[in-house]
Each structure stands twice: as structure tokens, then as C-alpha cells.
C-alpha positions in Angstrom: 48.8 36.6 -50.1 49.1 38.4 -46.8 50.7 41.7 -45.8 53.5 42.4 -43.5 52.2 45.5 -41.8 49.4 48.0 -42.0 50.0 50.9 -44.4 47.6 53.4 -46.0 47.7 51.6 -49.4 47.4 48.1 -48.1 43.6 47.9 -47.5 42.9 48.9 -51.2 45.3 46.2 -52.4 43.7 43.7 -49.9 40.3 44.4 -51.3 41.6 43.8 -54.9 43.3 40.6 -53.7 40.2 39.2 -52.1 38.2 40.0 -55.3 40.7 38.3 -57.5 41.3 35.4 -55.2 38.6 32.9 -56.5 40.1 33.1 -60.1 43.7 32.7 -58.9 42.6 29.7 -56.8 41.0 28.0 -59.8 44.0 28.5 -62.1 46.4 26.8 -59.7 46.8 28.5 -56.4 44.5 26.0 -54.6 46.7 23.1 -55.7 49.8 25.0 -54.6 48.3 25.7 -51.2 47.4 22.1 -50.7 51.0 21.1 -51.4 52.2 23.9 -49.1 50.6 22.4 -46.0 50.4 18.7 -46.9 51.8 16.4 -44.2 52.0 19.0 -41.5 51.1 18.2 -37.9 50.9 19.8 -34.4 51.1 23.6 -34.0 51.5 25.6 -37.2 52.2 29.3 -37.5 50.9 30.7 -40.8 52.5 34.1 -41.5 50.5 36.4 -43.7 47.3 34.4 -43.7 45.6 36.8 -46.0 41.9 36.1 -46.5 42.3 32.6 -44.9 41.9 30.5 -48.0 44.7 28.1 -47.0 42.9 27.1 -43.8 40.7 24.6 -45.6 43.7 22.6 -46.8 45.3 21.8 -43.4 45.4 18.1 -42.7 43.6 16.8 -39.5 47.0 16.0 -37.9 47.4 19.8 -37.4 46.1 20.5 -33.9 46.4 24.3 -33.9 47.0 27.1 -36.4 48.1 30.5 -35.3 47.4 32.7 -38.3 49.2 36.1 -38.5 47.5 38.9 -40.5 47.9 42.6 -39.8 45.6 44.0 -42.5 42.1 44.5 -40.9 40.2 43.7 -44.2 42.0 40.5 -44.8 41.9 39.6 -41.1 38.1 39.9 -41.1 37.9 37.5 -44.1 40.4 35.1 -42.4 38.2 34.9 -39.3 35.3 33.8 -41.4 37.3 31.1 -43.0 38.7 30.1 -39.6 35.2 29.6 -38.3 34.6 27.0 -41.0 38.0 25.3 -40.9 38.2 21.6 -39.9 41.2 22.4 -37.7 41.5 25.0 -34.8 42.6 28.4 -36.2 43.3 31.5 -34.2 43.7 34.7 -36.3 46.0 37.2 -34.7 46.8 40.8 -35.5 50.6 40.8 -35.6 53.5 40.9 -38.1 56.2 38.5 -39.4 58.9 40.3 -37.4 57.2 39.8 -34.0 55.5 36.4 -33.8 53.3 36.0 -30.6 54.6 32.6 -29.7 57.2 31.3 -27.2 60.5 29.9 -28.2 60.2 26.4 -29.7 56.4 26.5 -29.6 55.7 25.7 -33.3 56.2 22.5 -35.3 56.1 24.4 -38.6 56.0 28.0 -39.9 54.2 28.6 -43.2 55.0 31.5 -45.4 52.5 31.8 -48.3 52.9 34.7 -50.7 54.0 37.1 -47.9 57.8 37.4 -47.8 57.6 39.7 -50.8 55.9 42.3 -48.6 57.8 41.9 -45.3 60.0 45.0 -44.6 62.7 43.0 -42.8 63.0 39.5 -44.1 66.1 38.5 -42.1 64.3 39.5 -38.9 61.2 37.6 -40.0 63.2 34.4 -40.6 65.0 34.8 -37.3 61.6 35.0 -35.6 60.5 31.9 -37.5 63.6 30.1 -36.3 63.0 31.2 -32.7 59.5 29.8 -32.5 60.3 26.5 -34.3 60.8 23.5 -32.2 63.9 21.4 -32.8 63.5 19.6 -36.1 60.7 22.0 -37.1 60.4 23.2 -40.7 59.5 26.2 -42.8 57.0 25.7 -45.6 57.2 28.2 -48.4 55.1 29.3 -51.4 56.7 32.6 -52.5 57.2 34.4 -55.8 60.8 35.4 -56.3 63.1 37.2 -58.7 63.5 35.5 -62.1 66.9 35.0 -63.7 68.1 37.0 -66.7 66.1 39.6 -68.6 62.9 39.0 -66.7 64.7 39.6 -63.4 66.0 42.9 -64.7 62.5 43.9 -65.7 61.3 43.0 -62.2 64.1 45.2 -60.8 62.8 48.2 -62.8 59.1 47.8 -62.0 59.6 47.1 -58.3 59.4 50.7 -57.0 56.0 51.3 -58.7 54.7 47.8 -58.2 55.5 48.0 -54.5 53.4 51.1 -54.1 50.5 49.6 -56.0 50.7 46.1 -54.6 50.6 46.5 -50.9 54.4 46.5 -50.5 55.0 43.5 -52.7 58.6 43.4 -54.2 58.8 41.0 -57.1 62.6 41.1 -57.3 63.5 39.4 -54.0 65.9 36.5 -54.0 64.2 34.7 -51.1 66.1 31.5 -51.6 69.4 33.3 -51.1 68.1 35.1 -48.1 67.0 31.8 -46.5 70.4 30.3 -47.1 72.1 33.3 -45.6 69.9 33.0 -42.5 71.2 29.4 -42.0 68.4 27.3 -43.6 69.0 24.3 -45.8 67.2 25.2 -49.0 67.8 21.9 -50.8 64.1 21.0 -50.3 62.9 24.1 -52.2 62.0 24.1 -55.9 61.4 27.0 -58.4 58.6 26.7 -61.0 56.8 29.2 -63.2 53.4 30.4 -62.1 52.2 33.0 -64.6 48.7 33.5 -63.1 50.2 35.3 -60.1 52.8 37.4 -61.8 54.4 36.4 -65.1 57.7 38.1 -64.2 58.4 36.0 -61.1 58.6 32.2 -60.7 57.4 30.5 -57.5 59.7 29.1 -54.9 58.0 26.3 -52.9 58.8 23.5 -50.6 60.4 22.9 -47.2 63.4 24.4 -45.5 65.0 23.4 -42.2 67.7 24.9 -40.0 71.2 23.6 -41.0 
């Protein structure tokens, strides 16, 4: 998980996330991360790189990764992972709403457990669209609002959870937001992933501009 911008409560959450990371990777996140970046090539922007654990999963066809991470604690960890990665990785202090790339410079934009924390998701998606080359794709691994009773529970806990969880909002309908932003979401799938947060399923796959 990455964070969208620096806040007074983020670094504490970042430290907890780094400490819990190895357990979460073993119970399924590592497999999910491999699927997230499988088949990518060229220049990739990873938004909310977190501690950098996804870097090891990029295939050799990727020639450049620009990893966005605003939290200084997570960024320091990410740079250590970048130094060991088998593909070139540049870790950058920036946010999802202001990607430091030119129009059409990226072949893919990767969002991995970060859109739940982004203050302005439509702006972040517009930025992703701006930097994507024609035919480029978004890759997503995001937890989203569940349907029914669990979704209503997520609505109730979001104000407190957001304060404790580095801005994470477990009741976002990211698929709907993507569709409203003009992306074809037919390549996305929702599946349960209790080790991250039992109340929210995972939305994963590929989305392209309609």
C-alpha cells in the first residue's frame, strides 16, 4: 500500500504497514502483485509504490519504472528495494494527482492499494490518462466497497478507519469512478481478500480508455 500525500498520521501507519508487510505477502499479496504487473513492458508508472515490494515482480520487458511515493518512511524502504530490482526503478516524491511525466510517456500506470487513500481520485485518474501513451493501460489492485450489509458497515467505520489508516477509505466504489472517468472496466474482476481487510473485496485487472 502507498499513500497519496504526506500527513501527520501517515508515517505511523507507514511503519505499521511495513512491519505487517511480510505476513500479508505470504498470505496472498505476493501472488496478487505478480498478477498485477504480469505482461507489462516499456515505461511503467507505479502510483503509491509503498515500501517497494512490487518491484521484484516486474518482468524483464519493463525498461523503466517511475515509482511515486510521498511518504518519506515508505520511500526510504522503496529505494532499498529499487536498488535490488532487476529492472530500472526511479523512486520519486510526488502524488497521484501530479505525476512527473510528460503526456503519453507511459505504457502503463499501476495502482496498487493506493486509490483508497488518494484525496481526489478523478484527478488522479485524469493524470494517469494524461501520461498514458495511446493504447496504454491501467493495472489495478485495489480494495473497494463491498455490496450489501458489509458495505454499510464499511460506510460506518470509514471516518475512524481513515484517521487510523493513513487516509484509507474502505468504502470507495473505485470501479464506478473508473467508468465515470471514461475507462473500460470490463477487464476488472472483484474477489474476496480477507487478509487485507475482511470488509472490502479486491478489484483487480486491467482498464483502458474507452
